RODO-2510 file (C-alpha; in nm, 4 decimals, decimal comma):
residues 344
     n   res          X          Y          Z
     1     m    -3,3181     0,4505     1,3060
     2     k    -3,0432     0,7109     1,3040
     3     v    -2,6964     0,5815     1,3820
     4     l    -2,3679     0,7492     1,4540
     5     y    -2,0891     0,5336     1,2987
     6     i    -1,7455     0,6222     1,4313
     7     s    -1,4594     0,5215     1,2012
     8     q    -1,1819     0,6434     0,9852
     9     n    -1,2845     0,7159     0,6234
    10     m    -1,1873     0,3857     0,4543
    11     n    -1,2594     0,4894     0,0950
    12     n    -0,8929     0,4748    -0,0038
    13     y    -0,7800     0,1938     0,2248
    14     r    -0,5817    -0,0633     0,0245
    15     a    -0,5216    -0,3475     0,2694
    16     a    -0,8747    -0,4897     0,2867
    17     m    -1,2130    -0,4218     0,1382
    18     y    -1,4368    -0,5512     0,4122
    19     q    -1,4169    -0,2403     0,6360
    20     q    -1,5562    -0,0179     0,3619
    21     d    -1,8051    -0,2929     0,2595
    22     v    -1,9516    -0,2954     0,6088
    23     m    -1,9798     0,0820     0,6225
    24     e    -2,1541     0,0994     0,2823
    25     e    -2,4002    -0,1765     0,3864
    26     f    -2,4872     0,0041     0,7110
    27     s    -2,5593     0,3171     0,5128
    28     k    -2,7971     0,1160     0,2864
    29     q    -2,9970    -0,0322     0,5811
    30     l    -2,9972     0,2515     0,8278
    31     n    -2,9803     0,6347     0,8452
    32     v    -2,6067     0,6617     0,9200
    33     v    -2,3937     0,9636     1,0080
    34     f    -2,0232     0,8861     0,9745
    35     y    -1,7788     1,0560     1,2089
    36     g    -1,4039     1,0266     1,2211
    37     p    -1,0752     1,1183     1,0436
    38     g    -1,1435     1,1873     0,6776
    39     f    -1,5101     1,2743     0,7251
    40     k    -1,6452     1,6254     0,7083
    41     g    -1,7037     1,7854     1,0506
    42     f    -1,4614     1,5650     1,2439
    43     e    -1,2864     1,7440     1,5299
    44     p    -1,0065     1,5468     1,6984
    45     n    -1,0722     1,6893     2,0489
    46     e    -1,4509     1,6904     2,0391
    47     h    -1,6534     1,5309     2,3202
    48     i    -1,9077     1,2625     2,2349
    49     k    -2,1925     1,4653     2,3842
    50     n    -2,1060     1,7549     2,1535
    51     v    -2,0951     1,5232     1,8546
    52     i    -2,4393     1,3870     1,9281
    53     n    -2,5854     1,7332     1,9786
    54     k    -2,4196     1,8675     1,6634
    55     i    -2,5866     1,6011     1,4442
    56     g    -2,9248     1,6413     1,6065
    57     g    -2,9240     1,3247     1,8120
    58     v    -2,9021     0,9510     1,7220
    59     d    -3,0567     0,6294     1,8421
    60     f    -2,7280     0,4441     1,9041
    61     i    -2,3542     0,4487     1,8266
    62     i    -2,1392     0,1980     1,6394
    63     v    -1,7602     0,2094     1,6632
    64     g    -1,6304     0,0482     1,3431
    65     h    -1,3384    -0,1814     1,2573
    66     s    -1,0754     0,0866     1,2061
    67     w    -1,1082     0,2921     1,5251
    68     l    -0,8677     0,1153     1,7637
    69     l    -0,4962     0,0999     1,6811
    70     d    -0,3418    -0,2364     1,6075
    71     k     0,0196    -0,1691     1,6730
    72     s     0,1342    -0,3334     1,9932
    73     g     0,2414    -0,0904     2,2581
    74     a     0,0692     0,2083     2,0960
    75     n    -0,2015     0,4115     2,2694
    76     i    -0,5072     0,2003     2,1803
    77     d    -0,7412     0,5027     2,1473
    78     p    -0,6256     0,7619     1,8907
    79     y    -0,8799     1,0201     2,0067
    80     p    -0,9295     0,9864     2,3832
    81     s    -1,0955     1,3291     2,4076
    82     l    -1,4053     1,1755     2,2564
    83     h    -1,4749     1,0106     2,5966
    84     l    -1,7062     0,7434     2,4750
    85     e    -1,7663     0,6357     2,8360
    86     d    -1,9716     0,9496     2,8757
    87     s    -2,2144     0,8630     2,5931
    88     p    -2,5763     0,9156     2,7052
    89     i    -2,6977     0,6585     2,4436
    90     k    -2,6193     0,2909     2,3849
    91     k    -2,3022     0,2076     2,1974
    92     y    -2,1639    -0,0943     2,0174
    93     i    -1,8265    -0,1893     1,8687
    94     i    -1,7054    -0,4167     1,5896
    95     l    -1,3762    -0,5655     1,7029
    96     n    -1,1066    -0,5977     1,4366
    97     k    -0,7797    -0,7931     1,3992
    98     e    -0,8337    -0,9887     1,7235
    99     y    -0,4861    -1,1403     1,6826
   100     t    -0,3039    -0,8149     1,7600
   101     n    -0,3077    -0,5843     2,0629
   102     l    -0,6070    -0,7855     2,1879
   103     d    -0,5552    -0,7298     2,5639
   104     a    -0,5435    -0,3544     2,5180
   105     k    -0,8513    -0,3573     2,3005
   106     l    -1,0494    -0,5664     2,5445
   107     k    -0,9397    -0,3439     2,8351
   108     w    -1,0594    -0,0376     2,6378
   109     i    -1,3921    -0,1961     2,5591
   110     k    -1,4432    -0,2709     2,9267
   111     e    -1,3416     0,0854     3,0366
   112     k    -1,5774     0,2466     2,7822
   113     s    -1,8721     0,0288     2,9012
   114     f    -1,9983    -0,0870     2,5669
   115     d    -2,3410    -0,2454     2,5570
   116     r    -2,2338    -0,5175     2,3214
   117     a    -1,9410    -0,6041     2,0986
   118     f    -1,9281    -0,7927     1,7691
   119     t    -1,6277    -0,9954     1,6617
   120     h    -1,5107    -1,2088     1,3708
   121     h    -1,3390    -1,4343     1,6214
   122     h    -1,5088    -1,7451     1,7613
   123     d    -1,3782    -1,7135     2,1230
   124     i    -1,6630    -1,4924     2,2381
   125     n    -1,6845    -1,6471     2,5857
   126     i    -1,3237    -1,5550     2,6630
   127     f    -1,3807    -1,1995     2,5443
   128     k    -1,6928    -1,1644     2,7517
   129     k    -1,5204    -1,2984     3,0624
   130     k    -1,2371    -1,0464     3,0292
   131     t    -1,4646    -0,7475     2,9682
   132     s    -1,8058    -0,8258     3,1263
   133     v    -1,9464    -0,7087     2,7924
   134     p    -2,1692    -0,9431     2,5812
   135     f    -1,9943    -1,0480     2,2604
   136     s    -2,1575    -1,1852     1,9411
   137     f    -1,9750    -1,3912     1,6832
   138     i    -2,0211    -1,2342     1,3342
   139     p    -1,8286    -1,4219     1,0628
   140     f    -1,6744    -1,2383     0,7676
   141     a    -1,8685    -1,2194     0,4461
   142     f    -1,8546    -1,0991     0,0843
   143     n    -1,9729    -0,7901    -0,1021
   144     k    -2,2718    -0,8800    -0,3196
   145     k    -2,2171    -0,5808    -0,5441
   146     l    -1,8753    -0,7153    -0,6472
   147     f    -1,9153    -1,0942    -0,6320
   148     e    -2,2813    -1,2015    -0,6512
   149     k    -2,3375    -1,1938    -1,0231
   150     f    -2,1690    -1,4934    -1,1797
   151     n    -2,0860    -1,3259    -1,5091
   152     s    -1,9433    -1,4588    -1,8353
   153     e    -1,5743    -1,4493    -1,7366
   154     n    -1,3988    -1,7728    -1,8472
   155     k    -1,2694    -2,0097    -1,5826
   156     d    -0,9214    -1,9990    -1,7405
   157     i    -0,7242    -2,0332    -1,4142
   158     d    -0,7030    -2,3849    -1,2714
   159     f    -0,5591    -2,2984    -0,9303
   160     a    -0,4940    -1,9629    -0,7686
   161     f    -0,3491    -1,7893    -0,4657
   162     s    -0,2640    -1,4254    -0,4012
   163     g    -0,1500    -1,2655    -0,0788
   164     l     0,1045    -1,2887     0,2067
   165     l     0,2588    -1,6297     0,2497
   166     k     0,2520    -1,6088     0,6308
   167     n     0,2177    -1,3328     0,8883
   168     i     0,5267    -1,3684     1,1076
   169     y     0,4555    -1,0758     1,3386
   170     h     0,1961    -1,2326     1,5600
   171     k     0,3762    -1,5379     1,7042
   172     n     0,1092    -1,6143     1,9624
   173     n    -0,1556    -1,6303     1,6934
   174     a     0,0557    -1,7669     1,4066
   175     q    -0,0755    -1,8945     1,0863
   176     s     0,0193    -2,2447     0,9684
   177     d     0,2852    -2,3057     0,7069
   178     a     0,0371    -2,4453     0,4589
   179     r     0,0815    -2,1698     0,1974
   180     i     0,4533    -2,2021     0,2113
   181     l     0,4560    -2,5836     0,1904
   182     i     0,2085    -2,5844    -0,1018
   183     m     0,4135    -2,3256    -0,2894
   184     k     0,7196    -2,5468    -0,2486
   185     k     0,5186    -2,8451    -0,3749
   186     l     0,4207    -2,6592    -0,6895
   187     f     0,7325    -2,4544    -0,7629
   188     y     1,1112    -2,4589    -0,7412
   189     c     1,1817    -2,1738    -0,5061
   190     l     1,4564    -1,9529    -0,3807
   191     g     1,3566    -1,8855    -0,0198
   192     d     0,9968    -1,7563    -0,0412
   193     i     1,0213    -1,6665    -0,4058
   194     p     0,8750    -1,9190    -0,6569
   195     i     1,0990    -1,9337    -0,9658
   196     f     0,9312    -2,1833    -1,1981
   197     l     0,6648    -2,4453    -1,1913
   198     k     0,7574    -2,8083    -1,1423
   199     k     0,7056    -3,0372    -1,4338
   200     k     0,4389    -3,2398    -1,2511
   201     y     0,2149    -2,9324    -1,2621
   202     s     0,3173    -2,7829    -1,5854
   203     n    -0,0192    -2,8714    -1,7522
   204     n    -0,2086    -2,6714    -1,4941
   205     k    -0,2797    -2,3052    -1,5363
   206     i    -0,1685    -2,1757    -1,2010
   207     f    -0,1914    -1,8108    -1,0826
   208     w     0,0433    -1,7659    -0,7918
   209     n     0,1032    -1,4149    -0,6539
   210     s     0,2586    -1,4596    -0,3120
   211     l     0,4290    -1,1968    -0,0955
   212     p     0,7273    -1,3485     0,0943
   213     r     0,7390    -1,3458     0,4732
   214     f     1,0515    -1,1365     0,5142
   215     p     1,0874    -0,7736     0,4136
   216     w     1,4177    -0,8179     0,2190
   217     q     1,2600    -1,0996     0,0142
   218     q     0,9522    -0,8902    -0,0372
   219     k     1,1614    -0,6174    -0,1947
   220     i     1,3229    -0,8657    -0,4320
   221     a     0,9898    -1,0281    -0,5318
   222     i     0,8443    -0,6863    -0,6116
   223     l     1,1565    -0,5721    -0,7918
   224     i     1,1632    -0,8830    -1,0212
   225     k     0,7828    -0,8592    -1,0670
   226     n     0,7304    -1,1918    -0,8989
   227     y     0,4660    -1,0275    -0,6828
   228     r     0,2446    -0,7236    -0,7279
   229     y    -0,0451    -0,5757    -0,5310
   230     l    -0,3742    -0,6439    -0,7058
   231     k    -0,6257    -0,3616    -0,7254
   232     n    -0,9788    -0,4584    -0,6092
   233     e    -1,1109    -0,4982    -0,9579
   234     e    -0,8123    -0,7203    -1,0577
   235     y    -0,8588    -0,9352    -0,7470
   236     v    -1,2299    -0,9789    -0,8174
   237     s    -1,1676    -1,0671    -1,1816
   238     m    -0,8969    -1,3157    -1,0904
   239     t    -1,1209    -1,4788    -0,8304
   240     k    -1,4058    -1,5193    -1,0810
   241     r    -1,1684    -1,6671    -1,3396
   242     s    -1,0382    -1,9288    -1,0948
   243     r    -1,1616    -2,2884    -1,0752
   244     v    -0,9901    -2,3621    -0,7414
   245     y    -0,8550    -2,1171    -0,4828
   246     l    -0,6227    -2,1953    -0,1964
   247     n    -0,7561    -2,0817     0,1391
   248     s    -0,5990    -2,0966     0,4849
   249     l    -0,6870    -1,9450     0,8162
   250     s    -0,5774    -1,5941     0,9053
   251     p    -0,3792    -1,5271     1,2207
   252     g    -0,5779    -1,6160     1,5319
   253     g    -0,7610    -1,8901     1,3397
   254     l    -0,9930    -1,6450     1,1655
   255     v    -1,1896    -1,7621     0,8608
   256     g    -1,1263    -1,4651     0,6358
   257     t    -1,3294    -1,2941     0,3668
   258     r    -1,1626    -1,4957     0,0877
   259     f    -1,3586    -1,8126     0,1743
   260     f    -1,6850    -1,6300     0,1170
   261     e    -1,5691    -1,4398    -0,1915
   262     n    -1,4488    -1,7642    -0,3534
   263     m    -1,7780    -1,9404    -0,2890
   264     a    -1,9749    -1,6454    -0,4372
   265     s    -1,7471    -1,6562    -0,7471
   266     k    -1,7853    -2,0366    -0,7922
   267     a    -1,4156    -2,0834    -0,7208
   268     l    -1,3825    -2,4027    -0,5287
   269     v    -1,2533    -2,3460    -0,1725
   270     f    -0,9489    -2,5648    -0,1165
   271     c    -0,8283    -2,5445     0,2465
   272     e    -0,6725    -2,7090     0,5455
   273     e    -0,8857    -2,9178     0,7791
   274     s    -1,0090    -2,6907     1,0591
   275     d    -1,2809    -2,6898     1,3198
   276     n    -1,3088    -2,3105     1,2657
   277     v    -1,4100    -2,3735     0,9047
   278     k    -1,6565    -2,6447     1,0087
   279     r    -1,8096    -2,3989     1,2542
   280     i    -1,9260    -2,1792     0,9662
   281     f    -1,9703    -2,4039     0,6577
   282     p    -2,1160    -2,7511     0,6103
   283     q    -1,8538    -2,9916     0,4756
   284     n    -2,0251    -3,0301     0,1392
   285     c    -1,9169    -2,6691     0,0481
   286     y    -1,5370    -2,7119     0,0219
   287     i    -1,2534    -2,9584    -0,0124
   288     s    -1,0060    -2,9854     0,2695
   289     f    -0,6665    -3,1483     0,3015
   290     k    -0,4852    -3,2728     0,6103
   291     n    -0,2567    -3,0297     0,7939
   292     d     0,0475    -3,2424     0,7175
   293     l    -0,0458    -3,2390     0,3493
   294     s    -0,0427    -3,6214     0,3413
   295     d    -0,3483    -3,6326     0,1224
   296     f    -0,2762    -3,3101    -0,0703
   297     e    -0,2109    -3,4792    -0,4093
   298     d    -0,5352    -3,6793    -0,4062
   299     k    -0,7468    -3,3852    -0,2940
   300     f    -0,5744    -3,1573    -0,5441
   301     q    -0,6741    -3,3853    -0,8277
   302     i    -1,0348    -3,4015    -0,7112
   303     a    -1,0471    -3,0242    -0,6814
   304     l    -0,9174    -2,9773    -1,0382
   305     s    -1,1409    -3,2469    -1,1901
   306     d    -1,4643    -3,2165    -1,3803
   307     s    -1,6369    -3,4714    -1,1633
   308     y    -2,0003    -3,4555    -1,0513
   309     e    -1,8750    -3,4477    -0,6861
   310     r    -1,6657    -3,1380    -0,7495
   311     t    -1,9454    -2,9570    -0,9383
   312     k    -2,1925    -3,0354    -0,6567
   313     i    -1,9550    -2,8857    -0,4001
   314     v    -1,9117    -2,5636    -0,5988
   315     n    -2,2834    -2,5235    -0,6494
   316     n    -2,3578    -2,5964    -0,2792
   317     a    -2,1057    -2,3302    -0,1770
   318     y    -2,2413    -2,0778    -0,4236
   319     e    -2,5997    -2,1147    -0,3007
   320     l    -2,5017    -2,1028     0,0603
   321     a    -2,2886    -1,7871     0,0113
   322     i    -2,5562    -1,6004    -0,1861
   323     t    -2,8266    -1,6911     0,0667
   324     n    -2,6469    -1,6510     0,3951
   325     h    -2,3021    -1,4996     0,3782
   326     s    -2,3125    -1,1479     0,2275
   327     w    -2,2398    -0,8270     0,4235
   328     e    -2,6097    -0,7534     0,3778
   329     n    -2,6834    -1,0613     0,5935
   330     r    -2,4173    -0,9632     0,8479
   331     v    -2,5312    -0,6049     0,8982
   332     k    -2,8903    -0,7221     0,9256
   333     d    -2,7759    -0,9766     1,1892
   334     i    -2,5976    -0,7015     1,3855
   335     t    -2,8922    -0,4600     1,3783
   336     d    -3,1371    -0,7437     1,4605
   337     q    -2,9297    -0,8263     1,7680
   338     i    -2,9194    -0,4627     1,8761
   339     y    -3,2950    -0,4287     1,8377
   340     k    -3,3629    -0,7566     2,0148
   341     h    -3,1488    -0,6855     2,3189
   342     d    -3,1926    -0,3101     2,3665
   343     f    -3,4946    -0,1716     2,1761
   344     n    -3,7777    -0,4083     2,2554
***
């Protein structure tokens, strides 16, 4: 089938790989024409009917992750002249960052009369009720091209974390303080900046690359080289080198891509207890600790051990990820649902 995929060109987007991963996977599985800022032939004021005619017709339309604006209060639709509500063919959307500007996004989805929406958030019944549009839960995943092959890189990092300590700008969908509390267990800190490892953990090889919550501390951390942005290839290499990786839920309770990437890299997923994690993974695929960290020390030692129990968990997670949780699986799931509901 021929598909019109409406999105910004995400080739040079630094913040997350998954948007580009999904677009590449769609282009492998279907005959895809990409349309949007950064792609050849995009016209900001063009009407959807003209777009369809110009490319010689398509079977259906997908609006990708990056189309709607996330900034609260901003005009949700950057190119209203497209008038997707006038589309003569079926259209679908992949909702992104459900923890920000959500009401505006759902209102837009309803107004544009989408045939179905796909979301990485588990609250699909609430979304359907607000829009009268069917929603399907599609978890995040990992890029097989980057993570599938378990290569010869040494597991020389015992415990790892890289990323923002906590997103403070979405108070109604706030993350827990787990990353902050664990950092303070491991390190002596000045504010959100870890200064040096505590003696108790000095025999562990820990990679900790955290970005503080507050902009002024972020500037200091970057200036003193306490934090640096990892390029994709650096992040992949670091993940593959790690024996254990700290995971926590994203804002809105989302189970992010890191869970899947860790599993595919044979880095043990070490995370907070969560029903959202249990919804996706069997409990024999990760090690969880209580939200108050009361059992953190015991679980931490199990995670770092060479025990049969730990090895079994890592192998279970790896096999599950490779079999069920790649973007190849997700895109096939999306297209299967589209065919099932609308093209039988």
